[in-house]
Every structure is written in structure tokens, then in C-alpha cells.
N, C-alpha and C positions, 0 to 999 in steps of 0.2 A: 504493499500499500504506500502511496506517495506521502512523503512528509511535506508539511506546509503546502498541502495540496492546492492545485488551482481551484478557483471558485466552482463549486458543484452544487447545483440547486437542490440536490437530494440530501445534502448534509444538514444535520439538525439545526445548526445556527442560521443557515440560510432559509430553511423552511420557516423558522420563527421570524426572520426578517421579512420574509414574503408576507407573513400574516400581519406585519406592521410593528413588530417588537424591535425596539432600538437598543435596549440594554440586554446584551447577550452574554454577560459575564456570570459565572456560576454562583458567586456570592451576591449578586445584584449590585445596584448603585451604591448601597451602603458599604460593602467591602471595598469598592473602588475608591470611595471617599476615604476610607481608612488607610488604604495603601498610599494615596496621594498625600494625605496629611503626614503619614509616617516618613515619606520621602522628603518632606520639608522643601518643596520646590520654591525657588526665589528668583529674583531678577539676575542673580549672578550665575545661574545654572545653564549649562548646555545639556539638554535633555534628549534622549533617544528613546523612542517607543518601538518595540518589536510588534508587528502585525496589529496595526491600529484598528482594523475592522471597519466599523461605520464611523469612527472618528469621535465618539462621545467623550472618551477619556482624553483624547487629544485636545478637544475644545476645553475641558476642564484645566488641563495643563497650560494651554496657551493663555487662558484667563489670568494665570499668575504672572504673565509677562516674563518668561525666562529669557536669558540672553539669546538662546536659539532652541528651536524644536526641530527634530528630525524624525520622521516616521519611516520605518523600514518595512516594506511589504513585498513579497514575492509576486503577488497578484496585482496586475496592472489595473484591473477593473476596480478592485477594492481601494487601490491607492488613489484612483480618480475621485472616488466617493469622499475620501478624507480631504483631498485637496479642495474640493468644492465647499466642505463644511468649514474649513479653517479660514478665518479672516484676520490673519496675523502675519505681518510682513517679515517676521523672523522665523517663519515655519517653512519647511520643505518636506517632501516625501520622495524617497529613493526606492527604486525597484530592485530589490535584492533579497536574498535569503537571510533569515536572522542568524544563521551559522556562518554566513559569509557576507557581511554588510557592505563591504568595500569602503568603510569608514576608516580613517587613520587611527593608529594607536593612541590611547589616552585622549580621545576626542571629546568625551562626555564627563559630566560630574554626576549625572543621574541617568540611569537606564531602567526601563520596566517593560513588562509584557504581561498580558492577561489571556487566560484561556487558550494558550498555544503550546506550552510545554507539556501539558497533560495529554496532547494529541500526538506526541512523538514517542518513539521507543527510547529506551534509556540511553543508548549510544547517541542519538540525535539530541536528547535533552542536554547531555553533557557537552556536545559540540556548541549548542546555543549558549549555555552558561559560560563556557570558555570564551566565546566571542564577546559576551557582556563584560567579562573580566578584561579582555584585551582592549576594548574601546573606552573602558573607564579609567579616569585618573585615579591614582592611589588615594584612598579615603573616600572615593565615590560610593554612591549607594545604588543597589540593584533591588528592584521590587518585582515581586511576582504575585499573581492572583490566579489561582488554579484550582482544579478539582483535587480533593483530598480524600484520604481513607482514614478511618479511626476505628478502634484505638490503635496505638502504635504496634500492639502485638496481634493485629488482625491476622487470621490464618491465611496460608497460601491458597487453600481451597476457596475461601470467600473472595480473595483478591481475583483468582481466575474466573469465578463465576461473575463477578462485578464487571471485570474487563470485558468479558464476552457480551454480556447483556447490553451494556452501555454502547459498546462499539456497533452492535446491530441496530440499536435504536436510533443513533444519531449518524450512522453511516460514515463515521470516522474512527480510526483507531484511538482508543482511549486508554491511557495508562496512568491513572492518578496514583499518588504516593502518600504515605503517612507523613505527618509533620516531621517525625524522626528521620525518615528517608529523604524528604526534601532538604532538610537542614544538613544532613550528612553530605548530600550531593553538592550543595553550595560550599560547604566548609572544605571539602576535598579540592575544590577549584579556587581556594584562596579567599573565601569570604568568611566574615564573622556575622552570625545571625544577631540582629538587633531587636526585631519585633516580630511577633507571630499573632495573627488574628484569624478568626474563623466565623463562618456563617453557615446556616443550614443550606443544603442544595435544593432550594425551592423555586428554581427557575421558571417553571411553568404552573406554579400554583397561583390562583387568583389573587391572594393577599400580596404576594411578592410582585406580581405583574402590576397591580394597582400602586404599590409603593414605588416601583421603578418607573412606571410610564405615566402615571396620572390618570384621572377619571376618564377624560374624553378619549384619550388614546386607548385606554383599556376597553372602552366600549367598541372602538373601531377594531381592535384585535379580536374581541369576542365575536363581532359581527362576521369578520372575515373567516374566522374558524368554523362558525356555525353554517355559513353559506357555501363553504368549499369543502367538499367531502375528502379531498386528498389531504388538505391541511389538517382537517379534524382527525383523520386517521393517524397521521404522524404525530400530532401533538398528544393524542391519547396514548399512543405507544410510548412516547418519551415519558409522560407522566406516570404511566404504569411502572416503567423500569426504575425511574428515580424513586418512586414510593417504595417499591420492593426493596431497595437497597438503602433506605434512609437511615437505618441504624448503623451503617458503615461508611456512607458517602456524605461528604460535606464539601465546603469551599474554604480554602485557606489563602491567606496573604502573608508573605514573609518579606521583610526588608532587611537586606544584609549589606555589610560594608566591605569594600575591597581593602584587603590588608596591604 
């Protein structure tokens, strides 16, 4: 299966986007805000975002008026969406892989990515984390917002079942990790974990949709799902799988510092 795959309308996050959902991160806008707050982005920062998606977090970042913002996306169509959303003269988007950004060494003071490492195998996860370390200045911060598993001692059998069910539901390889595993992966690549936060994985539950999208857009999403059988079928499938694994599946955000 392709890593950082080209935009595929059958993938779960694009199905939700077609329904009208803008917040596609596993922990919702609340965990995104937490990550951004923990990154402490200021006007002194050169910020890089891996796979900015629809550009929601990019807009939050640019509202803080960083010295520069660079989005990195392998998908040209997705990159165009971000470019149109951003109204900031110090922002740009480059077409490249998160594991090979083409950016110079020590280019950034802050790097982050959301809902993208979870969709890579461990080898590619490590390649992306290494790239974050390469483009960060010493002391710079790296933030992630990803699917998580809990507790830390969750069995291999449960992991295997969870991986398979989620991958089939969202049509993307999904390999979430526990907080311990995420932290160890970051520490092995030269980072020190500073903050850890979590939220339930309630991406398609009505309460989370209302919290993320607001009342009127939630109505629009509900209308689209109810009137399009293909969307309704996929959303029900995702909801069923997420609910099945809610005792072991969550969303996590970690901010770590490059040593």
C-alpha cells in the first residue's frame, strides 16, 4: 500500500470531507488547539507542517503570524486547497514527501503533523520523524496529533485486530501506537518528550462533529449523509469500527524537543 498516498476519494478522511466535514483530525479541534498551544508558536518561528490536509491547522498557525509557514504535501490537489485557504504573505506550500521535504537542514524552529504518521508503517514513521529532526534547529519543537492505543500494555492480539478493522474501514493502512511506543520512537531519533495529551477517538460521533464543525455545518453534514447512501454506508462503517475499539483506541498529541 502506498505511503502518503495520492488523494483517493474512497479513503475515510476524504469521504468525510465529501460529506462536508472540515476537521479530520482524530482528537478533534480540541486536541489540535492543545498541540498548537504546546508548540508555543510566535512571530519568531519558522514553522513547517507535514501534510496540512484541508488547511484548518495551517490557518490557526498563520493567525499567530510566524516568521514563516511552510506546508509540505505530496498531493498537489491537497496543496492547492491549502494555498487557497491561506491569506498570509509569509506562507508557502511545497510539493514533496514528509520523509524528503527538500527543505534545508535546520530550516525550522517548529514542525508538526497531524493524522499522517498513524497511516504509515513503522519504517516510514521513523523516516518522517528523522526528517523532522533534520529540518529542525537544535532546541526546536516537533508536535504530532495521531491515533493512539491504550493502555501501554495492550496485547498484540488486540493491536492486530484493531489495525485490520480500522484499515478496512478507512481504506488506508492504519498503525496507531501507544503513548509509550510513540514516545520511544521520538526519543530514539533524538527528541525529548515535553507534553502528552489525549482525547477519545470520537471523530464521527454527533457530539464531536457539533463541537468541531458548529451547528449549521453539522446540519449540512447530516443532510449530506442522510441523502447519499454511499456516504451513509461508509460513515456507519467507520462509526461501527471506532465504537468497537473505543476501549483501546484514542487520539494523542505529543510535543517533543530536538536535543
